[in-house]
C-alpha positions in Angstrom: -204.8 -144.9 12.9 -205.0 -144.8 16.7 -201.9 -146.3 18.3 -202.0 -147.1 22.0 -199.2 -147.5 24.6 -199.9 -151.2 24.5 -199.2 -151.2 20.7 -196.0 -149.2 21.3 -194.8 -151.4 24.1 -195.6 -154.5 22.1 -193.5 -153.2 19.1 -190.7 -152.1 21.5 -190.5 -155.6 23.0 -190.3 -157.1 19.5 -187.4 -154.8 18.7 -185.6 -155.4 22.0 -185.9 -159.1 21.4 -184.7 -158.8 17.8 -181.7 -156.7 19.0 -181.0 -159.2 21.8 -180.9 -162.1 19.3 -179.1 -160.2 16.5 -175.8 -161.5 15.2 -172.8 -159.5 16.3 -172.7 -156.5 13.9 -169.8 -154.5 12.6 -170.2 -151.3 14.5 -171.6 -148.5 12.3 -171.8 -150.7 9.2 -174.9 -152.8 9.8 -177.9 -150.8 8.5 -180.5 -153.2 9.8 -179.0 -153.1 13.4 -178.7 -149.3 13.3 -182.3 -149.1 12.1 -183.5 -151.3 15.1 -181.6 -149.1 17.5 -183.2 -146.0 16.1 -186.7 -147.5 16.2 -186.1 -148.5 19.8 -185.2 -144.9 20.7 -188.2 -143.5 18.9 -190.6 -145.9 20.6 -189.1 -145.1 24.0 -189.5 -141.4 23.3 -193.1 -141.9 22.3 -193.8 -143.9 25.5 -192.2 -141.3 27.6 -194.4 -138.5 26.2 -191.8 -137.1 23.9 -193.2 -135.8 20.6 -190.1 -136.9 18.6 -191.1 -139.7 16.3 -189.4 -138.8 13.0 -186.2 -140.9 12.4 -183.1 -138.8 12.1 -181.7 -141.2 9.5 -183.4 -142.7 6.4 -182.9 -146.4 6.0 -183.9 -148.3 2.9 -184.6 -151.6 4.5 -187.6 -153.9 4.6 -188.9 -154.6 8.0 -191.5 -157.2 8.8 -195.0 -156.0 9.5 
């Protein structure tokens, strides 16, 4: 699968919008919110040329495709 910067930016914008509209979480206790923050950081790293793309934490959550 060939992922472009347009694809990464599109997904990043979706995540940023989801974070912006997310209900107030309980800090450190909301798995979905923490997952979104980590995905945001991964996408930003990829867009900035960083090779890091493996999440540092495993989350067992369902995310929309």
